[in-house]
Structures are given as C-alpha cells and as structure tokens.
KOLDO-217886 format. One record per residue (C-alpha): residue number from 1; x, y, z. Coordinates in pm, 1 decimal. Layout:
<mardos>
sese, x, y, z
NUM, X, Y, Z
...
</mardos>
This chain:
<mardos>
sese, x, y, z
1, 14930.1, 12623.6, 12745.5
2, 15170.4, 12458.7, 12500.2
3, 15303.9, 12669.0, 12215.1
4, 15494.6, 12574.0, 11898.4
5, 15639.7, 12839.9, 11673.2
6, 15748.4, 12734.7, 11320.7
7, 15784.6, 12904.6, 10980.1
8, 15655.4, 12615.1, 10767.8
9, 15464.5, 12286.8, 10818.6
10, 15506.8, 12026.4, 10540.8
11, 15327.8, 11688.0, 10530.6
12, 15565.7, 11393.8, 10577.4
13, 15408.3, 11211.3, 10280.2
14, 15116.6, 11258.4, 10041.9
15, 14947.5, 11591.3, 9992.1
16, 14704.6, 11613.5, 10285.0
17, 14783.4, 11795.1, 10604.7
18, 14545.8, 11761.4, 10897.6
19, 14535.0, 12017.7, 11172.4
20, 14350.6, 11894.2, 11479.0
21, 14098.9, 11615.8, 11521.3
22, 13723.0, 11582.8, 11543.3
23, 13568.0, 11812.4, 11803.8
24, 13885.5, 12021.3, 11820.5
25, 13860.0, 12397.5, 11792.6
26, 14108.1, 12573.6, 11564.5
27, 14120.8, 12945.1, 11641.3
28, 14259.9, 13216.2, 11415.1
29, 14316.0, 13516.8, 11642.6
30, 14203.2, 13860.5, 11538.4
31, 14446.0, 14019.3, 11298.0
32, 14563.0, 13683.9, 11160.6
33, 14616.9, 13675.6, 10783.9
34, 14568.2, 13346.2, 10597.6
35, 14696.5, 13371.0, 10239.0
36, 14600.4, 13105.7, 9984.2
37, 14792.4, 13159.1, 9661.1
38, 14788.3, 12912.3, 9371.1
39, 14633.9, 12656.3, 9602.9
40, 14292.0, 12529.6, 9700.3
41, 14142.0, 12599.1, 10039.0
42, 13833.0, 12393.2, 10125.0
43, 13621.4, 12510.4, 10417.1
44, 13414.3, 12224.9, 10554.8
45, 13210.6, 12463.3, 10764.7
46, 13103.1, 12819.1, 10704.4
47, 13281.6, 13105.4, 10870.4
48, 13102.0, 13295.1, 11145.2
49, 12950.9, 13626.1, 11048.7
50, 13229.7, 13801.6, 11241.2
51, 13512.9, 13553.7, 11253.9
52, 13788.1, 13806.4, 11308.6
53, 13996.6, 13606.7, 11060.3
54, 14152.0, 13744.3, 10749.1
55, 14126.6, 13494.2, 10458.2
56, 14221.7, 13620.5, 10114.2
57, 14079.1, 13461.2, 9798.6
58, 14267.8, 13423.3, 9470.4
59, 14167.1, 13773.7, 9369.7
60, 14333.2, 13913.0, 9678.8
61, 13995.9, 14000.2, 9829.8
62, 13942.0, 13946.2, 10200.2
63, 13677.9, 13690.7, 10301.7
64, 13538.4, 13741.4, 10649.9
65, 13207.3, 13550.9, 10636.4
66, 13078.4, 13220.0, 10507.7
67, 12918.5, 13380.3, 10197.8
68, 13122.5, 13463.3, 9887.4
69, 12956.0, 13664.0, 9606.8
70, 12923.4, 13487.3, 9272.0
71, 13143.0, 13750.5, 9107.9
72, 13430.9, 13656.4, 9338.1
73, 13438.3, 13292.1, 9233.3
74, 13728.9, 13230.0, 8998.9
75, 13897.6, 12942.6, 8827.1
76, 13837.6, 12716.5, 8531.5
77, 13582.9, 12495.2, 8706.3
78, 13213.5, 12490.3, 8626.2
79, 12880.0, 12368.9, 8753.9
80, 12593.7, 12217.3, 8555.5
81, 12244.3, 12370.5, 8561.0
82, 11965.5, 12194.4, 8368.4
83, 12226.5, 12020.2, 8155.5
84, 12423.1, 12337.1, 8073.4
85, 12779.3, 12395.4, 8202.2
86, 12826.7, 12732.3, 8373.3
87, 13177.8, 12860.1, 8448.8
88, 13243.3, 12973.0, 8804.4
89, 13169.2, 13341.5, 8817.3
90, 12957.4, 13314.9, 8501.5
91, 12583.0, 13322.4, 8443.2
92, 12314.7, 13144.7, 8240.0
93, 11963.6, 13228.3, 8126.4
94, 11728.1, 12944.5, 8217.0
95, 11432.7, 12866.0, 7990.9
96, 11121.5, 12812.3, 8198.6
97, 10831.4, 12591.0, 8094.9
98, 10470.6, 12700.6, 8139.2
99, 10182.6, 12463.9, 8199.0
100, 9835.6, 12526.3, 8056.0
101, 9571.0, 12650.7, 8296.5
102, 9197.6, 12575.9, 8325.9
103, 8920.0, 12823.4, 8404.3
104, 8587.6, 12670.4, 8294.4
105, 8404.3, 12431.5, 8062.9
106, 8070.6, 12521.4, 7899.4
107, 7835.3, 12343.7, 7925.4
108, 7948.9, 12158.0, 8234.7
109, 7656.4, 11912.0, 8231.5
110, 7610.1, 11693.1, 7922.7
111, 7430.2, 11375.3, 7818.7
112, 7581.0, 11054.3, 7680.2
113, 7538.5, 11183.0, 7324.2
114, 7830.7, 11357.4, 7154.9
115, 7838.9, 11712.3, 7288.1
116, 8047.3, 12017.7, 7200.1
117, 8208.2, 12197.6, 7494.2
118, 8418.7, 12513.5, 7512.1
119, 8714.1, 12507.2, 7753.2
120, 8854.1, 12839.0, 7877.6
121, 9196.3, 12875.4, 8035.4
122, 9541.1, 12992.8, 7941.0
123, 9871.2, 12900.3, 7771.9
124, 9709.5, 12650.5, 7534.9
125, 9933.8, 12549.1, 7244.4
126, 9800.0, 12408.5, 6917.6
127, 9678.5, 12143.9, 6946.0
128, 9637.0, 12012.6, 7303.7
129, 9543.5, 11657.3, 7400.3
130, 9219.7, 11658.0, 7603.7
131, 9106.0, 11358.1, 7808.9
132, 8806.2, 11311.2, 8040.3
133, 8874.5, 11098.2, 8351.3
134, 8586.0, 10934.0, 8539.2
135, 8627.1, 11045.6, 8901.0
136, 8491.6, 10715.1, 9036.4
137, 8655.3, 10453.7, 8813.4
138, 8954.5, 10640.1, 8670.6
139, 8850.5, 10538.5, 8318.4
140, 8996.7, 10775.9, 8058.7
141, 8815.8, 10882.8, 7741.2
142, 8989.1, 11102.1, 7482.9
143, 8792.6, 11383.5, 7322.4
144, 8649.5, 11297.2, 6981.0
145, 8775.1, 11628.3, 6842.3
146, 8986.6, 11918.5, 6970.8
147, 8992.1, 12256.7, 6796.4
148, 9248.6, 12522.8, 6895.6
149, 9077.6, 12862.4, 6904.2
150, 9339.9, 13064.7, 7090.1
151, 9587.5, 13042.4, 7375.9
152, 9291.3, 13091.5, 7611.1
153, 9020.4, 12879.0, 7445.8
154, 8976.1, 12537.3, 7287.6
155, 8662.6, 12360.1, 7162.7
156, 8620.8, 11987.1, 7219.6
157, 8363.8, 11720.2, 7138.6
158, 8302.7, 11447.3, 7397.2
159, 8109.0, 11120.8, 7375.1
160, 8096.7, 10980.9, 7728.1
161, 7876.2, 10669.2, 7755.7
162, 7897.2, 10636.4, 8136.0
163, 7713.0, 10877.4, 8365.7
164, 7918.7, 11039.8, 8641.4
165, 8154.1, 11327.5, 8713.6
166, 8476.1, 11374.0, 8517.3
167, 8813.6, 11542.0, 8562.9
168, 8985.6, 11694.9, 8260.6
169, 9348.7, 11635.6, 8157.4
170, 9482.4, 11893.3, 7910.1
171, 9832.0, 11840.3, 7767.9
172, 10019.1, 12073.5, 7533.0
173, 10241.6, 11924.0, 7259.1
174, 10553.6, 11996.7, 7470.7
175, 10425.3, 11767.5, 7747.2
176, 10325.0, 12037.4, 7992.2
177, 9979.6, 11959.8, 8126.4
178, 9711.9, 12045.3, 8379.8
179, 9459.2, 11813.4, 8548.1
180, 9141.8, 11963.0, 8691.9
181, 8909.8, 11854.4, 8968.3
182, 8570.3, 11702.9, 8877.2
183, 8434.2, 11981.0, 8652.7
184, 8216.2, 11790.8, 8403.3
185, 7897.8, 11596.1, 8478.1
186, 7747.8, 11337.3, 8244.0
187, 7382.8, 11267.6, 8317.5
188, 7072.2, 11147.8, 8134.2
189, 6819.8, 11423.7, 8078.3
190, 6464.0, 11361.0, 8203.6
191, 6274.8, 11119.7, 7978.5
192, 5898.5, 11166.7, 7949.1
193, 5684.9, 10856.6, 8003.7
194, 5349.7, 11035.0, 7955.9
195, 5265.1, 11085.2, 7589.9
196, 5216.0, 11436.8, 7462.5
197, 4865.8, 11555.7, 7374.2
198, 4529.0, 11564.5, 7547.6
199, 4507.0, 11472.2, 7914.7
200, 4127.5, 11448.6, 7896.1
201, 3798.5, 11634.9, 7867.1
202, 3616.1, 11754.6, 8180.7
203, 3290.7, 11931.2, 8251.3
204, 3290.7, 12293.6, 8352.6
205, 3276.0, 12336.1, 8730.3
206, 3371.9, 11971.1, 8793.1
207, 3669.5, 11820.2, 8971.5
208, 3931.5, 11667.5, 8742.1
209, 4034.9, 11421.2, 9013.4
210, 4407.9, 11343.5, 8988.9
211, 4591.6, 11354.1, 8656.1
212, 4946.1, 11214.4, 8681.3
213, 5228.7, 11291.7, 8437.4
214, 5564.5, 11111.6, 8463.0
215, 5925.9, 11168.8, 8350.7
216, 6219.0, 10955.2, 8465.9
217, 6512.5, 11127.2, 8645.8
218, 6302.4, 11440.6, 8695.4
219, 6324.2, 11615.9, 9029.9
220, 6077.0, 11894.5, 8951.2
221, 5804.8, 11995.1, 8704.9
222, 5678.5, 12338.1, 8600.5
223, 5442.9, 12490.4, 8343.7
224, 5666.1, 12694.9, 8114.8
225, 5412.0, 12812.2, 7857.6
226, 5033.4, 12827.6, 7830.0
227, 4808.2, 12779.0, 8131.1
228, 4585.3, 12524.9, 8304.0
229, 4210.0, 12576.6, 8318.5
230, 4095.6, 12800.6, 8603.6
231, 4082.2, 12623.8, 8939.0
232, 4344.1, 12358.6, 8845.6
233, 4704.7, 12343.0, 8970.1
234, 5022.0, 12147.6, 8892.2
235, 5176.1, 11974.4, 9192.5
236, 5546.8, 11902.8, 9131.0
237, 5710.5, 11588.2, 9262.0
238, 6011.7, 11360.6, 9205.5
239, 5962.7, 11146.9, 8896.6
240, 5602.9, 11258.6, 8852.6
241, 5362.8, 11548.4, 8898.0
242, 4986.4, 11569.9, 8941.6
243, 4718.4, 11806.4, 8818.7
244, 4428.5, 11847.8, 9056.8
245, 4143.6, 12088.5, 9134.7
246, 3791.5, 12186.4, 9037.7
247, 3747.3, 12382.2, 8716.5
248, 3611.9, 12733.6, 8745.9
249, 3553.6, 13017.3, 8503.4
250, 3480.7, 12845.1, 8171.0
251, 3161.9, 12969.5, 8000.6
252, 3215.1, 12784.3, 7673.7
253, 3386.7, 12467.6, 7567.6
254, 3758.2, 12551.5, 7564.9
255, 4082.1, 12361.8, 7501.6
256, 4369.4, 12475.9, 7722.0
257, 4717.2, 12412.2, 7578.9
258, 5024.6, 12423.1, 7801.1
259, 5382.7, 12295.7, 7819.5
260, 5531.9, 12119.1, 8121.3
261, 5911.3, 12117.1, 8161.8
262, 6074.2, 11842.0, 8367.4
263, 6411.5, 11921.2, 8529.7
264, 6665.0, 11679.2, 8678.7
265, 6919.2, 11725.2, 8959.2
266, 7184.8, 11850.9, 8717.5
267, 6956.7, 12116.2, 8568.8
268, 6886.9, 11930.4, 8243.4
269, 6537.1, 11975.9, 8110.7
270, 6281.6, 11811.6, 7885.7
271, 5959.8, 11983.2, 7777.6
272, 5632.3, 11826.4, 7666.1
273, 5311.2, 11981.8, 7532.7
274, 4974.4, 11882.2, 7680.1
275, 4612.1, 11999.0, 7664.2
276, 4297.5, 11975.1, 7875.0
277, 3951.6, 12040.9, 7735.6
278, 3678.2, 12190.7, 7949.6
279, 3335.6, 12116.2, 7808.9
280, 3021.7, 12307.1, 7883.5
281, 2713.8, 12079.5, 7889.0
282, 2898.1, 11744.2, 7831.8
283, 3004.8, 11449.9, 8046.4
284, 3363.5, 11413.3, 8175.3
285, 3605.5, 11212.3, 7957.4
286, 3949.5, 11123.4, 8102.6
287, 4241.5, 10968.7, 7915.7
288, 4423.3, 10687.6, 8090.1
289, 4787.8, 10608.0, 7997.5
</mardos>
C-alpha cells in the first residue's frame, strides 16, 4: 500500500482541491481529527451513524453523524420559508391557513323555486361565496343570497332551474375553500293531475269499481287524514293510485272526506283533498276526469 506523509496540501491554482475520484473511498481512521476553522466544509454525502471520524464545527463541537441540530448551525447565511428569511440557527412562527368545512345542508332536496337552505360546518368567515355545481354538467350557479350566522352556520337562498344533484363550493374571503360531494338534490315535487273534490257518489253495499287518481313524478300514495268508506281501499302505484272495493257499513247517506298525499323518489310530497259519498237508497253516480 502506497503512503504519502505531508504537513500541508495546497491547490496549484484556483481554490478547489479534489481528493480522490468518483467511486473512490476516502477513509478517516478512528481517532482522526478534522478541524475546519474559518472555512467552509461541504459534505456531499451524510456521515455514517458511527463514522469513527472526529469533525469539529465552527463552534468547536464534534460532529460524528450526518445530522446536525438546528442550534449548532452558525453563520450569517439564511434560508427562506414562505417568503420570510430565517437566519441559520434561528426560528420563525409560520401562520397557517384554515379552510372552511362542511357538515350538512337542510333541506337537502329542493324544487326549482327559490329555496332557503341552512349550511352547517366550521371556520366560516363573513361572508363566504357559495356556489352550487351540477354534478352532471358542471354548470355553476351562485347562491341568490348568503347570510353569515356564525363560524359554524350560514343561510343561503338558491334558485336552481335544472333538476339534478349538486355539489357545493364554499369560499371564505381569504380564498380558502371547500368543495363537497353531491349533497343537494333539485327535483320537481309531485304534481296532481286529478282535481280535488268529489270522486263520486255510490250506493251503500255496492262496488265502486275502479277510481283512479294521478300525480306526476309520484312513486307512492297514502291517505294521510280522514278515511275511505268501509270496504274500500287505496292501492298505491307509480304515477297513479286506485280506489277499489265494495262499500260496507253505511246505514245513512254519508260523505267521507279524506286527504291523499303523493310522494316522489326524493321524499317530496303533495297532498290533495277528496271525498266519496255513499248514498242509501239512490243510484250510483261516478265522476269521470
């Protein structure tokens, strides 16, 4: 093994001195002391956890691993964090930004008419920008009005002419924002096609045949107040319902008043009042719409 012993190595020209070449291994034996005073030592690789070397920083503190604590960095240099210069060995307090959060919207099913909704969440700042985004087309519609109630609640008014599901985009004045999934549904409520009022007059003890009542967009029908004459029943369907059966129990001419509520797939409802007269001692009379 070749060995060269010298007291000082000085570059022939310039200020860079190279020791070894690529892939070479430079070994500092155990007990070796490397002093760097009033000079800059750049390590292109980190030191092993137990290098056995003795490297002293400008504070005279020994460095034996590839990690140097922030407090041991010295000099007049600095780094930039979020646009602020921080001296080596110094510290900075970073200002964090907080986005608004979304919890719920009530109601979450509305019609095309202007509707007031309450949005619950957190970190709202007066006054946020609220936009509804059609999940199918991407069309954006700004809220007609936005009222700031608190950091956890805002009230908005929407007029959304196109049926569908909508995402919400809520942006605070500082630009921080949140976008939800499809949380709002716009749907037409059931629309009654059968006029309110009498559905006909029928004799006691007679069959009423089939009486049909119709409401567009309805998926179910139910009697929500009053009652049908004895022996009759309401048969719910999609878009329409029927009343069938043979009257039983009437001993005197009686008008039975009842309300039928139509419900659509989104839970929207429309109610309509009807009546059926049961006559004792008269002929059947049925109304046709």
